[in-house]
C-alpha positions as CSV (number, residue, x, y, z in Angstrom):
1,X,-3.6,-13.3,11.4
2,X,-0.3,-14.5,12.7
3,X,3.2,-13.1,12.3
4,X,4.3,-9.3,11.8
5,X,1.9,-7.5,9.6
6,X,3.2,-5.7,6.7
7,X,1.7,-3.4,4.1
8,X,3.0,-3.3,0.4
9,X,3.0,-0.1,-1.4
10,X,2.4,-0.2,-5.2
11,X,1.3,2.2,-8.0
12,X,1.0,-0.3,-11.0
13,X,0.9,-3.9,-12.3
14,X,2.1,-5.3,-9.0
15,X,5.0,-7.5,-10.3
16,X,7.0,-6.8,-7.0
17,X,3.7,-7.5,-4.7
18,X,3.4,-10.8,-6.8
19,X,6.9,-11.8,-6.0
20,X,6.6,-10.9,-2.3
21,X,3.4,-12.9,-2.2
22,X,4.8,-15.8,-3.9
23,X,7.7,-15.7,-1.5
24,X,5.4,-15.7,1.4
25,X,3.4,-18.6,-0.2
26,X,6.2,-20.6,-0.2
27,X,7.3,-20.1,3.6
28,X,10.3,-18.0,2.7
29,X,9.1,-15.1,4.7
30,X,8.5,-16.6,8.1
31,X,6.9,-14.5,10.7
32,X,5.5,-12.1,8.2
33,X,1.8,-11.7,7.1
34,X,0.8,-9.5,4.3
35,X,-2.0,-7.6,5.7
36,X,-2.6,-4.8,3.1
37,X,-1.6,-3.4,-0.3
38,X,-1.7,0.3,-0.6
39,X,-2.0,2.4,-3.9
40,X,-2.3,5.7,-4.9
41,X,-4.0,4.7,-7.8
42,X,-7.6,3.2,-7.5
43,X,-7.4,1.9,-11.1
44,X,-3.9,0.0,-10.2
45,X,-4.3,-3.6,-11.2
46,X,-2.1,-4.7,-8.1
47,X,-5.4,-4.0,-6.0
48,X,-7.3,-6.5,-8.0
49,X,-4.5,-9.1,-7.5
50,X,-4.3,-8.4,-3.8
51,X,-8.1,-8.8,-3.4
52,X,-8.1,-12.0,-5.3
53,X,-5.5,-13.3,-2.7
54,X,-7.9,-12.1,0.0
55,X,-5.5,-9.3,1.1
56,X,-7.1,-5.8,1.9
57,X,-6.5,-3.7,-1.1
58,X,-6.8,0.1,-0.4
59,X,-6.4,3.5,-2.2
60,X,-4.5,6.2,-0.4
61,X,-4.6,9.4,-2.9
62,X,-1.7,11.6,-2.2
63,X,-2.5,15.0,-0.7
64,X,-3.0,17.7,-3.2
65,X,-0.4,20.4,-3.3
66,X,-1.7,23.8,-3.6
67,X,0.4,26.2,-5.5
68,X,2.6,28.7,-3.4
69,X,1.8,26.7,-0.3
70,X,4.5,26.7,2.2
71,X,6.0,23.9,4.0
72,X,4.7,24.7,7.3
73,X,1.1,25.0,5.7
74,X,1.4,21.7,4.0
75,X,2.5,20.2,7.3
76,X,-0.3,21.6,9.2
77,X,-2.7,20.1,6.5
78,X,-1.0,16.7,6.7
79,X,-1.0,16.5,10.4
80,X,-4.9,17.1,10.2
81,X,-5.5,14.2,7.8
82,X,-3.9,11.5,10.4
């Protein structure tokens, strides 16, 4: 992989991803490599599109928010995940 690796965030069909990937294929994004596509939805069509292009496609579910959880507790839980 050469160039600055980038990850594209998507949650749906992937129209913006397709535009970025097409621009990359045309050489319009020099110095950039599309390393991965990340989605919060495992059923997002964009993931299949990325895989078809040989790009890593990952689902990253959002952390659940528990009712009544304080901001400090959310932050502590978040930090424990990374």
